[in-house]
C-alpha positions as CSV (number, residue, x, y, z in Angstrom):
1,M,4.0,6.8,-15.9
2,T,7.6,6.9,-14.7
3,V,8.1,8.8,-11.5
4,S,11.4,9.5,-9.8
5,P,11.8,7.9,-6.4
6,W,12.7,11.3,-4.9
7,V,9.5,12.8,-6.3
8,R,7.5,10.1,-4.8
9,F,9.3,10.5,-1.5
10,L,8.6,14.3,-1.4
11,L,4.9,13.6,-2.0
12,V,4.6,10.8,0.6
13,A,6.9,12.0,3.4
14,P,5.1,15.2,4.5
15,V,2.2,13.5,6.3
16,F,4.6,11.2,8.2
17,L,6.8,14.1,9.2
18,F,3.8,16.2,10.2
19,A,2.6,13.4,12.6
20,T,6.1,12.9,14.1
21,A,6.6,16.6,14.7
22,T,3.2,17.0,16.2
23,L,3.9,14.1,18.6
24,F,7.2,15.5,19.8
25,V,5.8,19.0,20.3
26,G,2.8,17.6,22.2
27,L,4.8,15.4,24.5
28,G,7.2,18.2,25.4
29,A,10.3,17.2,27.2
30,V,10.9,13.4,26.9
31,P,13.5,11.2,28.5
32,P,16.6,10.3,26.5
33,V,15.4,6.7,26.3
34,V,12.4,7.8,24.2
35,V,14.6,9.5,21.7
36,L,17.1,6.6,21.5
37,I,14.3,4.0,20.9
38,A,12.6,6.3,18.3
39,A,16.0,6.7,16.5
40,M,16.3,2.9,16.2
41,V,12.7,2.6,14.9
42,V,13.0,5.3,12.2
43,L,16.1,3.8,10.6
44,P,14.1,2.3,7.6
45,V,13.5,5.8,6.3
46,F,17.1,5.9,5.1
47,S,16.2,3.2,2.5
48,V,15.3,6.1,0.2
49,F,19.0,6.2,-0.6
50,D,19.3,2.5,-1.3
51,P,16.1,0.4,-1.2
52,R,18.2,-2.8,-1.2
53,S,19.4,-2.0,2.3
54,I,15.9,-2.2,3.8
55,G,16.6,-5.6,5.5
56,W,19.5,-4.2,7.5
57,L,17.6,-1.1,8.4
58,L,14.6,-3.1,9.6
59,A,16.7,-5.3,11.9
60,P,17.1,-2.9,14.9
61,S,13.4,-2.0,14.8
62,I,12.4,-5.6,14.8
63,V,14.5,-6.1,17.9
64,V,12.8,-3.1,19.5
65,F,9.3,-4.4,18.7
66,A,10.1,-7.8,20.1
67,F,11.4,-6.2,23.3
68,V,8.2,-4.0,23.5
69,G,6.1,-7.1,23.1
70,L,8.0,-8.8,25.9
71,L,7.5,-5.8,28.2
72,S,3.8,-5.8,27.5
73,W,3.6,-9.5,28.1
74,T,5.4,-9.3,31.5
75,S,3.4,-6.3,32.8
76,S,0.7,-8.6,34.3
77,G,-2.1,-6.6,32.9
78,N,-0.8,-3.3,34.1
79,I,0.4,-0.4,32.0
80,P,4.2,-0.4,32.1
81,S,5.8,2.6,33.8
82,G,9.3,4.0,34.3
83,A,11.9,3.0,31.8
84,A,9.7,0.2,30.4
85,G,7.0,2.8,29.6
86,D,9.6,5.1,28.0
87,V,10.7,2.3,25.7
88,I,7.1,1.7,24.5
89,V,6.5,5.4,24.0
90,G,9.7,5.7,21.9
91,A,8.6,2.8,19.7
92,L,5.2,4.5,19.3
93,V,6.6,7.9,18.4
94,G,8.9,6.4,15.8
95,L,6.2,4.3,14.1
96,P,5.1,7.0,11.5
97,L,8.6,7.3,10.1
98,W,9.0,3.5,10.2
99,F,6.0,3.1,7.9
100,L,7.5,5.9,5.7
101,G,10.6,3.7,5.3
102,V,8.5,0.7,4.2
103,C,6.7,2.9,1.7
104,V,9.8,4.3,0.1
105,S,11.6,1.0,0.0
106,A,8.8,-0.8,-1.9
107,D,9.4,1.3,-5.1
108,N,8.6,-1.6,-7.4
109,K,5.9,-3.2,-5.1
110,P,2.9,-0.8,-5.1
111,G,0.8,-3.2,-3.1
112,I,3.2,-3.2,-0.2
113,A,3.6,0.6,-0.4
114,L,-0.2,1.2,-0.3
115,L,-0.6,-1.2,2.6
116,A,2.1,0.6,4.5
117,L,0.5,3.9,3.8
118,Q,-2.9,2.6,5.1
119,A,-1.4,1.1,8.2
120,G,0.7,4.2,8.8
121,L,-2.3,6.6,8.5
122,L,-4.3,4.4,10.9
123,E,-1.4,4.5,13.4
124,M,-1.0,8.2,13.0
125,V,-4.8,8.8,13.7
126,T,-4.5,6.7,16.8
127,L,-1.5,8.6,18.1
128,E,-3.0,12.0,17.3
129,S,-6.3,11.0,19.0
130,T,-4.3,9.9,22.0
131,L,-2.3,13.1,22.1
132,S,-5.5,15.2,22.0
133,S,-6.8,13.5,25.1
134,V,-3.8,14.4,27.3
135,P,-2.7,17.8,28.5
136,S,0.1,19.5,26.6
137,G,3.5,18.5,27.9
138,A,2.1,15.8,30.1
139,G,5.1,13.5,29.5
140,S,5.5,9.9,28.3
141,G,3.8,8.2,31.2
142,A,0.5,10.0,30.7
143,F,0.7,9.6,27.0
144,L,1.2,5.8,27.3
145,T,-1.8,5.5,29.6
146,A,-4.0,7.5,27.3
147,W,-2.8,5.4,24.3
148,F,-3.8,2.1,26.0
149,N,-7.2,3.7,26.9
150,T,-7.7,4.9,23.3
151,V,-6.9,1.6,21.7
152,G,-9.0,-0.3,24.2
153,G,-11.9,2.0,23.7
154,Q,-11.7,1.7,19.9
155,L,-11.4,-2.1,20.0
156,G,-14.4,-2.2,22.4
157,A,-16.5,-0.1,20.1
158,L,-15.7,-2.4,17.1
159,A,-16.4,-5.5,19.2
160,T,-19.8,-4.1,20.1
161,A,-20.6,-3.3,16.5
162,L,-19.5,-6.7,15.3
163,G,-21.5,-8.3,18.0
164,G,-24.8,-7.3,16.3
165,K,-25.5,-4.0,17.9
166,G,-24.1,-1.9,15.1
167,L,-23.1,1.7,15.3
168,R,-25.4,3.1,18.0
169,A,-26.0,6.8,18.5
170,G,-23.9,8.1,21.4
171,Q,-21.4,5.2,21.2
172,S,-17.9,6.3,22.1
173,I,-15.5,5.8,19.2
174,P,-12.1,7.4,20.1
175,L,-10.8,7.7,16.6
176,A,-13.9,9.3,15.2
177,G,-13.2,12.7,16.6
178,Y,-9.9,13.4,14.9
179,A,-10.3,15.5,11.7
180,D,-7.3,17.7,11.2
181,P,-7.6,19.4,7.7
182,V,-3.8,19.6,7.4
183,F,-3.5,15.9,8.1
184,I,-6.2,15.1,5.6
185,A,-4.6,17.2,2.8
186,L,-1.2,15.6,3.4
187,S,-2.8,12.1,3.4
188,L,-4.3,12.8,0.0
189,L,-1.0,14.1,-1.3
190,A,0.7,10.9,-0.1
191,L,-1.9,8.7,-1.8
192,A,-1.4,10.6,-5.0
193,G,2.4,10.1,-4.7
194,L,1.9,6.3,-4.5
195,L,-0.8,6.1,-7.3
196,L,1.1,8.2,-9.9
197,P,3.5,5.3,-10.9
198,L,0.4,3.0,-11.3
199,I,-1.0,5.1,-14.1
200,G,-0.4,3.1,-17.3
201,E,0.6,4.2,-20.8
202,P,-1.3,3.4,-24.0
203,D,-0.8,0.0,-25.4
204,A,2.1,-0.4,-27.7
205,R,1.1,-1.0,-31.3
206,L,2.6,-3.8,-33.4
207,P,5.1,-2.6,-36.0
208,P,4.1,-3.2,-39.7
209,R,4.7,-6.8,-40.7
210,A,7.6,-7.2,-43.1
211,V,6.9,-8.9,-46.3
212,P,9.3,-11.8,-46.8
213,S,11.1,-12.3,-50.0
214,R,9.8,-15.1,-52.2
215,R,11.2,-17.0,-55.2
216,D,9.1,-16.8,-58.3
217,L,8.8,-19.9,-60.5
218,A,7.1,-20.5,-63.8
219,D,3.5,-21.4,-63.6
220,S,3.9,-24.5,-65.7
221,V,6.5,-25.8,-63.2
222,R,5.1,-24.6,-59.9
223,M,2.9,-27.3,-58.4
224,L,2.8,-25.9,-54.8
225,P,3.5,-22.5,-53.3
226,P,7.2,-21.9,-53.3
227,P,9.1,-22.0,-50.0
228,V,9.6,-18.8,-48.1
229,L,13.2,-17.8,-48.1
230,Y,14.7,-15.6,-45.4
231,A,11.6,-15.8,-43.2
232,T,11.5,-13.0,-40.6
233,A,9.5,-12.7,-37.4
234,D,8.3,-9.5,-36.0
235,P,9.9,-8.7,-32.7
236,A,7.7,-9.0,-29.6
237,T,6.7,-5.7,-28.1
238,P,6.6,-5.3,-24.3
239,A,3.2,-5.4,-22.7
240,R,2.0,-2.2,-21.0
241,P,-0.9,-1.8,-18.7
242,P,-3.9,0.2,-20.0
243,A,-4.1,3.9,-19.2
244,G,-5.9,4.7,-15.9
245,A,-5.5,1.2,-14.4
246,G,-4.1,2.8,-11.2
247,F,-7.4,4.6,-10.4
248,A,-9.4,1.3,-10.0
249,P,-8.5,0.8,-6.3
250,V,-9.3,4.5,-5.6
251,L,-12.7,4.3,-7.3
252,G,-13.5,1.0,-5.6
253,T,-12.5,2.4,-2.2
254,A,-14.7,5.5,-2.7
255,V,-17.7,3.4,-3.7
256,A,-17.2,1.1,-0.7
257,V,-17.0,4.1,1.8
258,V,-20.1,5.8,0.4
259,A,-22.1,2.5,0.5
260,F,-21.0,1.8,4.1
261,L,-22.0,5.3,5.2
262,E,-25.4,5.0,3.5
263,V,-26.1,1.6,5.1
264,A,-24.8,2.8,8.5
265,S,-27.1,5.8,8.4
266,A,-30.2,3.8,7.4
267,E,-29.7,0.5,9.2
268,P,-26.7,0.6,11.6
269,V,-27.2,-3.0,12.6
270,Y,-26.5,-4.4,9.1
271,A,-23.6,-2.0,8.3
272,F,-20.8,-4.4,9.2
273,L,-22.6,-7.3,7.6
274,V,-22.6,-5.4,4.3
275,V,-18.8,-4.6,4.8
276,T,-18.1,-8.3,5.4
277,V,-20.0,-9.4,2.3
278,G,-18.4,-6.7,0.2
279,A,-14.9,-7.8,1.3
280,V,-15.6,-11.4,0.5
281,G,-16.9,-10.4,-2.9
282,A,-13.8,-8.3,-3.6
283,I,-11.5,-11.1,-2.7
284,V,-13.3,-13.5,-5.0
285,L,-13.2,-11.0,-7.8
286,L,-9.5,-10.4,-7.3
287,V,-8.9,-14.2,-7.4
288,R,-10.9,-14.5,-10.6
289,L,-9.1,-11.6,-12.3
290,S,-5.7,-12.9,-11.3
291,A,-6.5,-16.3,-12.8
292,A,-7.6,-14.7,-16.1
293,P,-5.0,-14.0,-18.8
294,G,-3.6,-10.5,-18.6
295,H,-4.0,-7.7,-21.1
296,L,-0.8,-8.4,-23.1
297,V,0.3,-7.6,-26.5
298,P,0.8,-10.9,-28.3
299,A,4.2,-11.7,-29.7
300,A,4.5,-12.2,-33.4
301,V,4.1,-15.7,-34.5
302,P,6.7,-17.0,-37.1
303,P,5.2,-18.0,-40.4
304,P,4.5,-21.7,-40.9
305,R,7.0,-23.7,-42.8
306,S,6.3,-24.3,-46.4
307,P,5.8,-27.9,-47.5
308,A,8.5,-29.4,-49.6
309,R,8.2,-29.2,-53.3
310,P,7.7,-32.4,-55.2
311,R,10.4,-33.6,-57.4
312,G,10.3,-32.6,-61.0
313,R,8.7,-34.8,-63.5
């Protein structure tokens, strides 16, 4: 299905704009440094006008991310404060629109667009969970401290689960408490906007084969089939994916989530083991499918050459 880039943008953008607006409203008055850094990070969103310019638009944000990494490295285990903390908060606040820019620039690469949507939704849940744990209008310093605590608590819960103890009752999982219905509805809308172009069309049918002209000879003289004159070959038709192929990732994800919840409720200790085995099996299946020949419409094969006629007696 052919979908206009602007239609896809209007379907994907609301969830990212919702998260960004919620962050700025929750933070209240922020220093100018936060706004400046956020403006540098959100530049990739302008790739909706020209996807080919995504490289130049990503360059300032890459510089910002490198600088943020340097600030975190030189903080000696302490949470940065002051201007350094404002720089990190600006980069965090601009991340939702940064992922939106990656989504809209990958118009012909659905895998990258879906990966950017997934990472963006995870980052938005992290930021919204952090915002819900600080008072309204607390400022960038309190938000940055709460963000480090939220991320640290989430990583600690995952490390405990992967260490063999599973998902225990009463275990603190910071991201598990965020469930905004507006955010969920907008996330589903964004997923639909990225999956619409993946819905294939019915396979193209081969045109009727043209009957080549032949030269008729007398039966008493013809010893072998006459040669084919003006042989024509049917033009190759473009291959098209089968209808509904774009729903396969959605169906597989739904089945995986349901299976994980069932195992986690019955035997929490083995929940992550099942996820690991399923992920390995999915990778093996994808490798096997990518190595198999695709569902293509074969091109017409030209007719074989007729053998030469023997000389007359």
